[in-house]
DRENPA-3360 file (N, C-alpha, C; in nm, 2 decimals, always signed):
BEGIN
1 = MWHKVTCQ = -2.15/-2.13/+2.89/-2.20/-2.00/+2.94/-2.08/-1.94/+3.03 ~ -2.06/-1.82/+3.01/-1.95/-1.75/+3.09/-2.01/-1.72/+3.23 ~ -1.92/-1.75/+3.33/-1.96/-1.72/+3.46/-1.84/-1.65/+3.53 ~ -1.86/-1.52/+3.57/-1.76/-1.44/+3.63/-1.73/-1.49/+3.77 ~ -1.60/-1.52/+3.80/-1.56/-1.56/+3.93/-1.49/-1.44/+4.00 ~ -1.38/-1.39/+3.95/-1.31/-1.28/+4.01/-1.26/-1.19/+3.90 ~ -1.24/-1.07/+3.94/-1.17/-0.97/+3.86/-1.07/-0.89/+3.94 ~ -0.95/-0.92/+3.92/-0.85/-0.86/+4.01/-0.74/-0.79/+3.92;
9 = KIPNEFVL = -0.67/-0.69/+3.98/-0.56/-0.62/+3.92/-0.43/-0.68/+3.96 ~ -0.34/-0.72/+3.87/-0.21/-0.76/+3.90/-0.12/-0.67/+3.82 ~ +0.01/-0.67/+3.85/+0.11/-0.58/+3.78/+0.09/-0.59/+3.63 ~ +0.07/-0.47/+3.56/+0.07/-0.45/+3.42/-0.05/-0.52/+3.35 ~ -0.15/-0.57/+3.42/-0.26/-0.63/+3.35/-0.38/-0.65/+3.44 ~ -0.50/-0.66/+3.38/-0.62/-0.70/+3.45/-0.65/-0.84/+3.42 ~ -0.69/-0.92/+3.51/-0.72/-1.06/+3.49/-0.86/-1.09/+3.52 ~ -0.93/-1.15/+3.43/-1.07/-1.19/+3.45/-1.08/-1.34/+3.44;
17 = EVTLAQQV = -1.10/-1.40/+3.56/-1.10/-1.55/+3.57/-1.25/-1.59/+3.56 ~ -1.27/-1.69/+3.46/-1.40/-1.74/+3.44/-1.40/-1.89/+3.43 ~ -1.51/-1.95/+3.45/-1.53/-2.10/+3.43/-1.63/-2.12/+3.32 ~ -1.61/-2.24/+3.26/-1.70/-2.28/+3.16/-1.77/-2.41/+3.19 ~ -1.89/-2.42/+3.15/-1.96/-2.55/+3.16/-1.88/-2.66/+3.08 ~ -1.88/-2.78/+3.13/-1.80/-2.88/+3.06/-1.84/-2.90/+2.92 ~ -1.97/-2.88/+2.88/-2.01/-2.91/+2.75/-1.97/-2.81/+2.65 ~ -1.93/-2.69/+2.69/-1.89/-2.58/+2.60/-1.75/-2.61/+2.54;
25 = RATRLRSR = -1.74/-2.61/+2.41/-1.61/-2.63/+2.35/-1.51/-2.52/+2.37 ~ -1.39/-2.56/+2.38/-1.28/-2.46/+2.41/-1.27/-2.36/+2.29 ~ -1.30/-2.41/+2.17/-1.29/-2.32/+2.05/-1.39/-2.20/+2.06 ~ -1.48/-2.21/+2.15/-1.58/-2.10/+2.16/-1.54/-1.99/+2.26 ~ -1.42/-2.01/+2.31/-1.37/-1.91/+2.41/-1.35/-1.78/+2.34 ~ -1.39/-1.67/+2.40/-1.37/-1.54/+2.34/-1.33/-1.44/+2.45 ~ -1.23/-1.36/+2.42/-1.19/-1.26/+2.52/-1.29/-1.14/+2.52 ~ -1.31/-1.08/+2.63/-1.40/-0.97/+2.65/-1.32/-0.85/+2.69;
33 = RISTSAPP = -1.35/-0.74/+2.62/-1.28/-0.61/+2.65/-1.32/-0.56/+2.79 ~ -1.23/-0.52/+2.87/-1.26/-0.46/+3.00/-1.24/-0.31/+2.99 ~ -1.34/-0.24/+3.02/-1.33/-0.09/+3.01/-1.24/-0.04/+3.12 ~ -1.12/+0.00/+3.08/-1.03/+0.05/+3.18/-0.91/+0.12/+3.10 ~ -0.85/+0.21/+3.17/-0.73/+0.28/+3.11/-0.61/+0.21/+3.15 ~ -0.62/+0.09/+3.21/-0.50/+0.01/+3.25/-0.44/-0.06/+3.13 ~ -0.33/-0.12/+3.14/-0.27/-0.19/+3.02/-0.36/-0.30/+2.97 ~ -0.33/-0.36/+2.85/-0.42/-0.45/+2.78/-0.47/-0.56/+2.88;
41 = PCVRAFYG = -0.59/-0.61/+2.87/-0.64/-0.71/+2.95/-0.59/-0.85/+2.91 ~ -0.58/-0.94/+3.01/-0.55/-1.08/+2.98/-0.67/-1.16/+3.04 ~ -0.74/-1.23/+2.95/-0.86/-1.30/+2.99/-0.82/-1.45/+3.01 ~ -0.84/-1.51/+3.13/-0.80/-1.65/+3.15/-0.93/-1.72/+3.18 ~ -0.94/-1.84/+3.12/-1.06/-1.92/+3.13/-1.02/-2.07/+3.15 ~ -1.10/-2.14/+3.23/-1.08/-2.28/+3.26/-1.17/-2.36/+3.17 ~ -1.11/-2.46/+3.10/-1.20/-2.56/+3.03/-1.16/-2.69/+3.09 ~ -1.25/-2.74/+3.17/-1.22/-2.86/+3.25/-1.11/-2.82/+3.34;
49 = AKLITIVA = -1.00/-2.90/+3.34/-0.89/-2.87/+3.43/-0.78/-2.80/+3.36 ~ -0.80/-2.76/+3.23/-0.70/-2.69/+3.15/-0.72/-2.54/+3.16 ~ -0.61/-2.47/+3.19/-0.61/-2.32/+3.19/-0.58/-2.27/+3.05 ~ -0.67/-2.19/+3.00/-0.65/-2.13/+2.87/-0.64/-1.98/+2.89 ~ -0.54/-1.92/+2.83/-0.52/-1.77/+2.84/-0.53/-1.71/+2.70 ~ -0.61/-1.60/+2.70/-0.63/-1.53/+2.57/-0.59/-1.38/+2.60 ~ -0.50/-1.33/+2.53/-0.46/-1.19/+2.55/-0.51/-1.10/+2.44 ~ -0.58/-0.99/+2.48/-0.63/-0.90/+2.38/-0.54/-0.77/+2.39;
57 = RTAPTKRK = -0.45/-0.76/+2.29/-0.36/-0.65/+2.29/-0.42/-0.52/+2.23 ~ -0.40/-0.41/+2.30/-0.46/-0.29/+2.25/-0.35/-0.18/+2.23 ~ -0.23/-0.21/+2.26/-0.12/-0.12/+2.24/-0.11/-0.08/+2.09 ~ -0.08/+0.04/+2.05/-0.06/+0.08/+1.91/+0.05/+0.00/+1.85 ~ +0.02/-0.05/+1.73/+0.12/-0.12/+1.65/+0.23/-0.03/+1.60 ~ +0.34/-0.09/+1.55/+0.45/+0.00/+1.49/+0.40/+0.07/+1.37 ~ +0.31/-0.01/+1.29/+0.26/+0.05/+1.17/+0.18/+0.18/+1.20 ~ +0.09/+0.17/+1.30/+0.01/+0.29/+1.34/+0.10/+0.40/+1.39;
65 = ARQRQTFV = +0.20/+0.36/+1.46/+0.29/+0.47/+1.51/+0.36/+0.54/+1.40 ~ +0.40/+0.46/+1.30/+0.47/+0.52/+1.18/+0.37/+0.62/+1.11 ~ +0.24/+0.58/+1.10/+0.15/+0.66/+1.03/+0.13/+0.80/+1.09 ~ +0.17/+0.81/+1.22/+0.15/+0.94/+1.29/+0.28/+1.03/+1.27 ~ +0.38/+0.97/+1.21/+0.50/+1.05/+1.19/+0.48/+1.15/+1.08 ~ +0.55/+1.26/+1.09/+0.55/+1.36/+0.99/+0.69/+1.38/+0.93 ~ +0.69/+1.40/+0.80/+0.82/+1.41/+0.73/+0.83/+1.54/+0.66 ~ +0.95/+1.58/+0.64/+0.98/+1.70/+0.55/+1.05/+1.65/+0.42;
73 = CGEEFEAE = +0.99/+1.69/+0.31/+1.04/+1.64/+0.18/+1.15/+1.74/+0.14 ~ +1.27/+1.69/+0.14/+1.38/+1.78/+0.11/+1.49/+1.71/+0.03 ~ +1.61/+1.76/+0.03/+1.72/+1.71/-0.05/+1.83/+1.65/+0.03 ~ +1.80/+1.60/+0.15/+1.90/+1.54/+0.24/+1.97/+1.42/+0.17 ~ +1.89/+1.33/+0.12/+1.94/+1.21/+0.06/+2.02/+1.24/-0.07 ~ +1.97/+1.34/-0.15/+2.04/+1.38/-0.27/+2.17/+1.44/-0.23 ~ +2.18/+1.52/-0.12/+2.31/+1.58/-0.08/+2.41/+1.47/-0.04 ~ +2.36/+1.37/+0.03/+2.45/+1.26/+0.07/+2.50/+1.19/-0.05;
81 = ARAAGARL = +2.42/+1.16/-0.15/+2.46/+1.10/-0.27/+2.57/+1.18/-0.35 ~ +2.55/+1.31/-0.35/+2.64/+1.40/-0.42/+2.78/+1.40/-0.34 ~ +2.77/+1.40/-0.21/+2.89/+1.40/-0.13/+2.97/+1.27/-0.15 ~ +2.90/+1.16/-0.19/+2.96/+1.04/-0.22/+3.02/+1.03/-0.36 ~ +2.99/+1.13/-0.44/+3.05/+1.14/-0.58/+2.95/+1.13/-0.69 ~ +2.82/+1.11/-0.66/+2.71/+1.10/-0.76/+2.68/+1.23/-0.82 ~ +2.65/+1.24/-0.95/+2.61/+1.36/-1.01/+2.47/+1.36/-1.07 ~ +2.44/+1.24/-1.12/+2.30/+1.23/-1.18/+2.22/+1.14/-1.09;
89 = IAGADEVG = +2.14/+1.20/-1.00/+2.07/+1.12/-0.90/+1.92/+1.11/-0.94 ~ +1.87/+0.99/-0.95/+1.73/+0.97/-0.99/+1.65/+0.93/-0.87 ~ +1.52/+0.96/-0.87/+1.43/+0.91/-0.77/+1.33/+0.81/-0.85 ~ +1.29/+0.71/-0.78/+1.20/+0.61/-0.84/+1.09/+0.57/-0.75 ~ +0.97/+0.57/-0.80/+0.85/+0.53/-0.71/+0.74/+0.47/-0.80 ~ +0.65/+0.40/-0.74/+0.54/+0.34/-0.82/+0.40/+0.38/-0.75 ~ +0.30/+0.37/-0.83/+0.16/+0.39/-0.78/+0.07/+0.28/-0.83 ~ -0.03/+0.25/-0.75/-0.13/+0.15/-0.79/-0.11/+0.01/-0.73;
97 = RGCLFGCV = -0.03/+0.00/-0.63/-0.01/-0.13/-0.57/-0.14/-0.19/-0.51 ~ -0.22/-0.10/-0.45/-0.34/-0.15/-0.38/-0.47/-0.15/-0.46 ~ -0.45/-0.12/-0.59/-0.57/-0.12/-0.68/-0.62/-0.26/-0.72 ~ -0.75/-0.27/-0.75/-0.80/-0.39/-0.80/-0.80/-0.39/-0.95 ~ -0.79/-0.28/-1.01/-0.81/-0.26/-1.16/-0.69/-0.20/-1.22 ~ -0.64/-0.25/-1.33/-0.54/-0.18/-1.41/-0.40/-0.20/-1.37 ~ -0.31/-0.14/-1.45/-0.17/-0.16/-1.44/-0.11/-0.09/-1.32 ~ +0.01/-0.13/-1.28/+0.09/-0.06/-1.19/+0.19/+0.03/-1.27;
105 = VAGACILD = +0.20/+0.16/-1.23/+0.29/+0.25/-1.30/+0.40/+0.30/-1.21 ~ +0.52/+0.31/-1.27/+0.63/+0.37/-1.20/+0.68/+0.49/-1.27 ~ +0.74/+0.58/-1.19/+0.80/+0.70/-1.25/+0.95/+0.70/-1.20 ~ +1.03/+0.77/-1.28/+1.17/+0.79/-1.25/+1.21/+0.93/-1.29 ~ +1.29/+1.00/-1.22/+1.32/+1.14/-1.25/+1.45/+1.18/-1.20 ~ +1.53/+1.25/-1.28/+1.65/+1.32/-1.24/+1.63/+1.47/-1.24 ~ +1.62/+1.52/-1.12/+1.60/+1.67/-1.11/+1.72/+1.75/-1.13 ~ +1.71/+1.87/-1.18/+1.82/+1.96/-1.20/+1.84/+2.05/-1.08;
113 = PARPIAGL = +1.95/+2.03/-1.00/+1.97/+2.11/-0.88/+1.97/+2.26/-0.91 ~ +2.00/+2.30/-1.03/+2.00/+2.44/-1.07/+1.86/+2.50/-1.10 ~ +1.76/+2.41/-1.10/+1.62/+2.46/-1.13/+1.53/+2.39/-1.03 ~ +1.53/+2.43/-0.91/+1.45/+2.37/-0.80/+1.30/+2.39/-0.83 ~ +1.22/+2.29/-0.78/+1.08/+2.30/-0.80/+1.01/+2.30/-0.66 ~ +0.94/+2.41/-0.63/+0.88/+2.42/-0.50/+0.75/+2.34/-0.49 ~ +0.73/+2.29/-0.37/+0.60/+2.22/-0.34/+0.60/+2.07/-0.36 ~ +0.72/+2.01/-0.40/+0.73/+1.86/-0.42/+0.70/+1.79/-0.29;
121 = NDSKQLSE = +0.62/+1.69/-0.30/+0.58/+1.61/-0.18/+0.52/+1.48/-0.23 ~ +0.50/+1.39/-0.14/+0.43/+1.26/-0.17/+0.30/+1.29/-0.25 ~ +0.28/+1.22/-0.36/+0.17/+1.25/-0.45/+0.04/+1.23/-0.37 ~ +0.03/+1.14/-0.27/-0.09/+1.12/-0.20/-0.13/+1.23/-0.11 ~ -0.03/+1.32/-0.08/-0.06/+1.44/+0.00/-0.10/+1.56/-0.07 ~ -0.10/+1.55/-0.21/-0.13/+1.66/-0.29/-0.27/+1.65/-0.36 ~ -0.33/+1.76/-0.38/-0.46/+1.76/-0.46/-0.43/+1.73/-0.61 ~ -0.54/+1.70/-0.68/-0.52/+1.67/-0.82/-0.47/+1.79/-0.90;
129 = PQRLRLAA = -0.52/+1.91/-0.87/-0.47/+2.03/-0.94/-0.32/+2.05/-0.91 ~ -0.28/+2.03/-0.79/-0.14/+2.05/-0.75/-0.05/+1.94/-0.82 ~ -0.10/+1.82/-0.83/-0.02/+1.72/-0.90/-0.01/+1.75/-1.05 ~ -0.11/+1.80/-1.11/-0.11/+1.83/-1.25/-0.01/+1.95/-1.28 ~ -0.02/+2.05/-1.19/+0.08/+2.16/-1.21/+0.22/+2.12/-1.19 ~ +0.24/+2.04/-1.08/+0.38/+2.00/-1.06/+0.43/+1.90/-1.16 ~ +0.35/+1.81/-1.21/+0.39/+1.72/-1.32/+0.44/+1.80/-1.44 ~ +0.37/+1.90/-1.48/+0.41/+1.98/-1.59/+0.54/+2.05/-1.57;
137 = EIRGKALA = +0.56/+2.10/-1.44/+0.68/+2.17/-1.41/+0.80/+2.07/-1.41 ~ +0.78/+1.95/-1.36/+0.88/+1.85/-1.35/+0.93/+1.81/-1.49 ~ +0.83/+1.79/-1.58/+0.87/+1.75/-1.72/+0.95/+1.86/-1.79 ~ +0.92/+1.99/-1.75/+0.99/+2.10/-1.81/+1.12/+2.13/-1.76 ~ +1.15/+2.10/-1.63/+1.27/+2.14/-1.56/+1.37/+2.02/-1.54 ~ +1.32/+1.90/-1.53/+1.40/+1.78/-1.50/+1.51/+1.76/-1.61 ~ +1.62/+1.70/-1.56/+1.72/+1.66/-1.66/+1.68/+1.54/-1.74 ~ +1.60/+1.45/-1.68/+1.54/+1.34/-1.74/+1.42/+1.29/-1.66;
145 = WAVAEVDV = +1.33/+1.23/-1.73/+1.21/+1.17/-1.66/+1.15/+1.06/-1.75 ~ +1.09/+0.96/-1.68/+1.03/+0.85/-1.76/+0.92/+0.79/-1.67 ~ +0.83/+0.72/-1.74/+0.72/+0.64/-1.67/+0.72/+0.51/-1.74 ~ +0.68/+0.40/-1.67/+0.67/+0.27/-1.72/+0.55/+0.20/-1.66 ~ +0.49/+0.11/-1.73/+0.37/+0.03/-1.69/+0.40/-0.12/-1.68 ~ +0.34/-0.19/-1.59/+0.34/-0.33/-1.59/+0.19/-0.37/-1.59 ~ +0.15/-0.45/-1.68/+0.00/-0.47/-1.70/-0.05/-0.58/-1.61 ~ -0.18/-0.59/-1.61/-0.26/-0.68/-1.52/-0.21/-0.82/-1.53;
153 = ARIDQLNI = -0.19/-0.87/-1.65/-0.15/-1.01/-1.67/-0.02/-1.04/-1.60 ~ +0.07/-0.94/-1.61/+0.21/-0.96/-1.55/+0.20/-0.95/-1.39 ~ +0.11/-0.86/-1.35/+0.09/-0.85/-1.20/+0.04/-0.98/-1.15 ~ -0.06/-1.04/-1.21/-0.11/-1.17/-1.17/-0.01/-1.28/-1.18 ~ +0.08/-1.27/-1.28/+0.18/-1.38/-1.29/+0.29/-1.37/-1.19 ~ +0.34/-1.24/-1.16/+0.45/-1.22/-1.08/+0.42/-1.20/-0.93 ~ +0.31/-1.13/-0.90/+0.27/-1.08/-0.77/+0.30/-0.93/-0.77 ~ +0.23/-0.85/-0.70/+0.24/-0.71/-0.71/+0.37/-0.65/-0.66;
161 = GQASRLAM = +0.43/-0.72/-0.56/+0.56/-0.67/-0.52/+0.67/-0.68/-0.63 ~ +0.68/-0.79/-0.70/+0.77/-0.81/-0.81/+0.73/-0.72/-0.93 ~ +0.60/-0.71/-0.95/+0.56/-0.62/-1.06/+0.60/-0.47/-1.04 ~ +0.59/-0.43/-0.91/+0.63/-0.29/-0.88/+0.77/-0.27/-0.90 ~ +0.85/-0.37/-0.86/+1.00/-0.36/-0.88/+1.03/-0.35/-1.03 ~ +0.96/-0.44/-1.11/+0.99/-0.44/-1.25/+0.95/-0.31/-1.31 ~ +0.84/-0.25/-1.27/+0.79/-0.12/-1.33/+0.90/-0.01/-1.30 ~ +0.95/-0.01/-1.18/+1.05/+0.09/-1.14/+1.18/+0.07/-1.21;
169 = KLAVEKLR = +1.22/-0.06/-1.23/+1.34/-0.09/-1.31/+1.33/-0.04/-1.45 ~ +1.21/-0.07/-1.51/+1.19/-0.02/-1.65/+1.19/+0.13/-1.66 ~ +1.13/+0.20/-1.56/+1.13/+0.34/-1.57/+1.27/+0.40/-1.56 ~ +1.35/+0.34/-1.47/+1.49/+0.39/-1.45/+1.57/+0.36/-1.58 ~ +1.55/+0.25/-1.64/+1.62/+0.21/-1.76/+1.59/+0.30/-1.88 ~ +1.47/+0.36/-1.88/+1.43/+0.45/-1.99/+1.49/+0.59/-1.97 ~ +1.55/+0.62/-1.86/+1.61/+0.76/-1.84/+1.73/+0.78/-1.93 ~ +1.73/+0.90/-1.99/+1.85/+0.94/-2.07/+1.88/+1.08/-2.04;
177 = PQPDAVLV = +2.00/+1.11/-1.98/+2.10/+1.01/-1.95/+2.07/+0.92/-1.84 ~ +2.15/+0.81/-1.83/+2.13/+0.72/-1.72/+2.19/+0.77/-1.59 ~ +2.12/+0.75/-1.48/+2.17/+0.80/-1.35/+2.29/+0.72/-1.30 ~ +2.37/+0.78/-1.21/+2.47/+0.70/-1.14/+2.44/+0.67/-1.00 ~ +2.32/+0.72/-0.96/+2.27/+0.68/-0.82/+2.12/+0.69/-0.83 ~ +2.05/+0.60/-0.76/+1.90/+0.60/-0.76/+1.85/+0.59/-0.62 ~ +1.76/+0.68/-0.58/+1.69/+0.67/-0.45/+1.55/+0.61/-0.48 ~ +1.52/+0.50/-0.40/+1.40/+0.42/-0.43/+1.31/+0.42/-0.31;
185 = DALVLDIP = +1.18/+0.43/-0.33/+1.09/+0.43/-0.22/+1.07/+0.29/-0.17 ~ +1.14/+0.25/-0.06/+1.11/+0.13/+0.01/+1.15/-0.01/-0.05 ~ +1.20/+0.00/-0.17/+1.24/-0.13/-0.24/+1.38/-0.13/-0.29 ~ +1.43/-0.24/-0.32/+1.56/-0.26/-0.39/+1.54/-0.31/-0.53 ~ +1.60/-0.24/-0.62/+1.58/-0.28/-0.77/+1.70/-0.36/-0.82 ~ +1.67/-0.43/-0.93/+1.77/-0.51/-1.00/+1.83/-0.42/-1.11 ~ +1.91/-0.32/-1.06/+1.98/-0.23/-1.16/+2.13/-0.22/-1.12 ~ +2.21/-0.20/-1.22/+2.36/-0.20/-1.20/+2.42/-0.07/-1.16;
193 = CWQRKIIH = +2.35/+0.00/-1.07/+2.41/+0.12/-1.02/+2.38/+0.14/-0.87 ~ +2.45/+0.23/-0.81/+2.43/+0.25/-0.67/+2.29/+0.30/-0.64 ~ +2.23/+0.24/-0.53/+2.09/+0.28/-0.50/+2.08/+0.28/-0.35 ~ +1.97/+0.35/-0.30/+1.94/+0.35/-0.16/+1.79/+0.34/-0.14 ~ +1.75/+0.24/-0.06/+1.61/+0.22/-0.02/+1.58/+0.31/+0.09 ~ +1.47/+0.39/+0.07/+1.43/+0.49/+0.17/+1.28/+0.46/+0.21 ~ +1.26/+0.43/+0.34/+1.12/+0.41/+0.38/+1.05/+0.55/+0.38 ~ +0.93/+0.55/+0.33/+0.85/+0.67/+0.32/+0.93/+0.77/+0.23;
201 = GDARSVSI = +1.00/+0.72/+0.13/+1.09/+0.80/+0.05/+1.01/+0.91/-0.03 ~ +0.89/+0.88/-0.07/+0.81/+0.98/-0.14/+0.78/+1.10/-0.06 ~ +0.79/+1.09/+0.07/+0.76/+1.21/+0.16/+0.89/+1.27/+0.22 ~ +1.00/+1.21/+0.18/+1.13/+1.26/+0.24/+1.23/+1.30/+0.14 ~ +1.22/+1.26/+0.01/+1.31/+1.29/-0.09/+1.24/+1.36/-0.21 ~ +1.29/+1.48/-0.25/+1.23/+1.55/-0.36/+1.23/+1.47/-0.49 ~ +1.34/+1.39/-0.51/+1.35/+1.31/-0.63/+1.25/+1.20/-0.64 ~ +1.23/+1.13/-0.53/+1.13/+1.03/-0.52/+0.99/+1.09/-0.53;
209 = AAASILAK = +0.97/+1.20/-0.47/+0.84/+1.27/-0.47/+0.80/+1.31/-0.62 ~ +0.90/+1.36/-0.69/+0.88/+1.40/-0.83/+0.84/+1.27/-0.91 ~ +0.91/+1.16/-0.89/+0.88/+1.04/-0.96/+0.73/+0.99/-0.92 ~ +0.70/+1.00/-0.80/+0.56/+0.96/-0.76/+0.45/+1.04/-0.82 ~ +0.48/+1.17/-0.83/+0.38/+1.26/-0.90/+0.37/+1.23/-1.05 ~ +0.48/+1.21/-1.12/+0.47/+1.17/-1.26/+0.39/+1.04/-1.27 ~ +0.42/+0.94/-1.19/+0.35/+0.81/-1.20/+0.20/+0.82/-1.17 ~ +0.17/+0.90/-1.07/+0.03/+0.92/-1.03/-0.05/+0.99/-1.14;
217 = VHRDAILC = +0.00/+1.09/-1.19/-0.07/+1.17/-1.30/-0.09/+1.08/-1.42 ~ +0.02/+1.00/-1.46/+0.01/+0.91/-1.57/-0.10/+0.80/-1.55 ~ -0.10/+0.74/-1.43/-0.19/+0.63/-1.41/-0.34/+0.68/-1.40 ~ -0.35/+0.80/-1.33/-0.49/+0.86/-1.32/-0.55/+0.88/-1.46 ~ -0.46/+0.93/-1.56/-0.51/+0.95/-1.69/-0.56/+0.82/-1.76 ~ -0.48/+0.71/-1.73/-0.52/+0.58/-1.78/-0.65/+0.54/-1.73 ~ -0.67/+0.55/-1.60/-0.80/+0.51/-1.53/-0.91/+0.59/-1.58 ~ -0.89/+0.72/-1.61/-1.00/+0.80/-1.66/-1.04/+0.76/-1.80;
225 = AWDKVYPQ = -0.95/+0.71/-1.88/-0.98/+0.66/-2.01/-1.06/+0.53/-2.00 ~ -1.02/+0.44/-1.90/-1.09/+0.32/-1.88/-1.23/+0.34/-1.83 ~ -1.25/+0.45/-1.76/-1.38/+0.48/-1.70/-1.49/+0.49/-1.81 ~ -1.45/+0.54/-1.93/-1.54/+0.55/-2.04/-1.58/+0.41/-2.10 ~ -1.49/+0.31/-2.08/-1.52/+0.17/-2.12/-1.61/+0.10/-2.02 ~ -1.57/+0.12/-1.89/-1.65/+0.05/-1.78/-1.70/+0.16/-1.68 ~ -1.80/+0.23/-1.72/-1.85/+0.34/-1.63/-1.91/+0.29/-1.50 ~ -1.96/+0.16/-1.50/-2.02/+0.11/-1.38/-1.93/+0.10/-1.26;
233 = FCLASNKG = -1.80/+0.10/-1.29/-1.70/+0.09/-1.18/-1.65/+0.22/-1.13 ~ -1.70/+0.33/-1.18/-1.66/+0.47/-1.13/-1.51/+0.48/-1.12 ~ -1.44/+0.44/-1.22/-1.29/+0.44/-1.22/-1.23/+0.58/-1.22 ~ -1.30/+0.67/-1.28/-1.25/+0.81/-1.28/-1.24/+0.87/-1.14 ~ -1.32/+0.82/-1.05/-1.32/+0.88/-0.91/-1.24/+0.79/-0.82 ~ -1.25/+0.65/-0.83/-1.18/+0.57/-0.74/-1.04/+0.52/-0.78 ~ -1.01/+0.55/-0.91/-0.88/+0.51/-0.97/-0.85/+0.37/-0.96 ~ -0.95/+0.28/-0.94/-0.92/+0.14/-0.94/-0.90/+0.08/-0.80;
241 = YPTPRHKA = -0.91/+0.17/-0.70/-0.89/+0.13/-0.56/-1.02/+0.06/-0.51 ~ -1.01/-0.02/-0.40/-1.13/-0.10/-0.36/-1.22/-0.02/-0.27 ~ -1.29/+0.08/-0.32/-1.39/+0.16/-0.25/-1.51/+0.08/-0.24 ~ -1.60/+0.11/-0.15/-1.73/+0.04/-0.13/-1.81/+0.03/-0.27 ~ -1.81/+0.14/-0.34/-1.89/+0.14/-0.47/-1.82/+0.05/-0.57 ~ -1.69/+0.05/-0.57/-1.61/-0.04/-0.66/-1.64/-0.19/-0.63 ~ -1.63/-0.22/-0.50/-1.66/-0.36/-0.47/-1.80/-0.40/-0.49 ~ -1.90/-0.31/-0.47/-2.04/-0.34/-0.50/-2.06/-0.36/-0.64;
249 = ALARFGPT = -1.99/-0.28/-0.73/-2.00/-0.30/-0.87/-1.94/-0.44/-0.91 ~ -1.83/-0.47/-0.85/-1.77/-0.61/-0.87/-1.87/-0.72/-0.85 ~ -1.94/-0.71/-0.73/-2.03/-0.81/-0.69/-2.15/-0.82/-0.79 ~ -2.19/-0.70/-0.84/-2.31/-0.69/-0.93/-2.28/-0.73/-1.07 ~ -2.17/-0.68/-1.13/-2.14/-0.70/-1.27/-2.03/-0.80/-1.30 ~ -1.95/-0.84/-1.19/-1.84/-0.93/-1.21/-1.72/-0.86/-1.26 ~ -1.60/-0.92/-1.25/-1.47/-0.86/-1.29/-1.46/-0.84/-1.44 ~ -1.39/-0.74/-1.48/-1.35/-0.72/-1.62/-1.22/-0.79/-1.65;
257 = PMHRKSYA = -1.17/-0.79/-1.77/-1.04/-0.85/-1.80/-0.93/-0.76/-1.75 ~ -0.96/-0.64/-1.71/-0.86/-0.55/-1.65/-0.85/-0.55/-1.50 ~ -0.93/-0.64/-1.44/-0.92/-0.66/-1.29/-0.81/-0.76/-1.26 ~ -0.75/-0.74/-1.14/-0.64/-0.82/-1.10/-0.70/-0.95/-1.03 ~ -0.69/-1.06/-1.10/-0.75/-1.18/-1.05/-0.68/-1.24/-0.93 ~ -0.55/-1.20/-0.91/-0.48/-1.25/-0.79/-0.52/-1.17/-0.66 ~ -0.60/-1.07/-0.67/-0.64/-0.99/-0.55/-0.77/-1.05/-0.50 ~ -0.77/-1.06/-0.37/-0.88/-1.14/-0.30/-1.02/-1.09/-0.34;
265 = PVRECLQA = -1.06/-0.96/-0.34/-1.20/-0.93/-0.38/-1.23/-0.97/-0.52 ~ -1.14/-0.97/-0.61/-1.17/-1.01/-0.75/-1.18/-1.16/-0.75 ~ -1.08/-1.23/-0.69/-1.08/-1.37/-0.69/-1.21/-1.43/-0.63 ~ -1.25/-1.37/-0.52/-1.38/-1.41/-0.45/-1.50/-1.39/-0.54 ~ -1.50/-1.29/-0.62/-1.61/-1.27/-0.71/-1.61/-1.38/-0.82 ~ -1.50/-1.41/-0.87/-1.48/-1.52/-0.97/-1.53/-1.65/-0.91 ~ -1.49/-1.68/-0.79/-1.53/-1.80/-0.72/-1.68/-1.81/-0.70 ~ -1.73/-1.69/-0.66/-1.88/-1.69/-0.64/-1.95/-1.71/-0.77;
273 = ALCFGGEE = -1.90/-1.66/-0.88/-1.96/-1.68/-1.01/-1.96/-1.83/-1.05 ~ -1.85/-1.90/-1.02/-1.84/-2.04/-1.05/-1.95/-2.12/-0.96 ~ -1.96/-2.08/-0.84/-2.06/-2.14/-0.75/-2.20/-2.12/-0.80 ~ -2.23/-2.00/-0.84/-2.36/-1.97/-0.89/-2.39/-2.04/-1.02 ~ -2.28/-2.08/-1.10/-2.30/-2.15/-1.22/-2.33/-2.30/-1.21 ~ -2.35/-2.35/-1.09/-2.39/-2.48/-1.07/-2.29/-2.57/-1.00 ~ -2.19/-2.51/-0.93/-2.09/-2.59/-0.86/-2.10/-2.56/-0.71 ~ -2.22/-2.53/-0.66/-2.24/-2.49/-0.52/-2.19/-2.61/-0.43;
281 = EEC = -2.21/-2.73/-0.47/-2.18/-2.84/-0.39/-2.03/-2.85/-0.36 ~ -1.95/-2.79/-0.45/-1.80/-2.80/-0.43/-1.75/-2.68/-0.36 ~ -1.83/-2.57/-0.34/-1.77/-2.44/-0.30/-1.80/-2.42/-0.15;
% end
């Protein structure tokens, strides 16, 4: 049982000192949030003669801070590549990393500087009609473009990170003419030409944005086709991502051969099915 002894403010933290009855296990210690605008609380508790400290950090993480950043999708990186001597500059990106269902798709695109395309941006920031319109314009104006897929079996065999790299490599290799420089969204590819990894590249480089739009439109069409085969998973709307309805359908109907068995929600459904089949004593 928790018993409050003192609550005092010290530099940069609030300290709540508590004592525990001897019979309470230390593993049951829990930090309690202190309602205050002061820095994150540090909860200290005694178990017998041992002092145990639990820190509850509430400061924003670097990831959350990055999510608040805004970017301008432009030609800064393309201009740097041209200044270094590159002439055919490709962007490469993938879509579908976080999906439970279906392949991962990558796009690659060499834009024509003489035929600019207005409105290019990260495909996730665009509406479906905007993506469809831009995808058609990209195919019509680009010097070269390509998409490539890596299927579910390969994703489960390699892991999604390596499968994403492979999809982008395949997309770049399909470009004709071949680029002499590649701008890649957050990854490094196994390709024999100059490349640059750009964090949030699909929101900062028009070439990567164009590749992401092509990949997104291609994969969405694939998922809409699969929706007719497996309508219970609402794939036309969720595009294979782990929405509550998708996960509920997984629990009710079980995974399909197109679900990624290496992903935790799918793997857990398979394990639950084994348990239900008479192996509860081992699960």
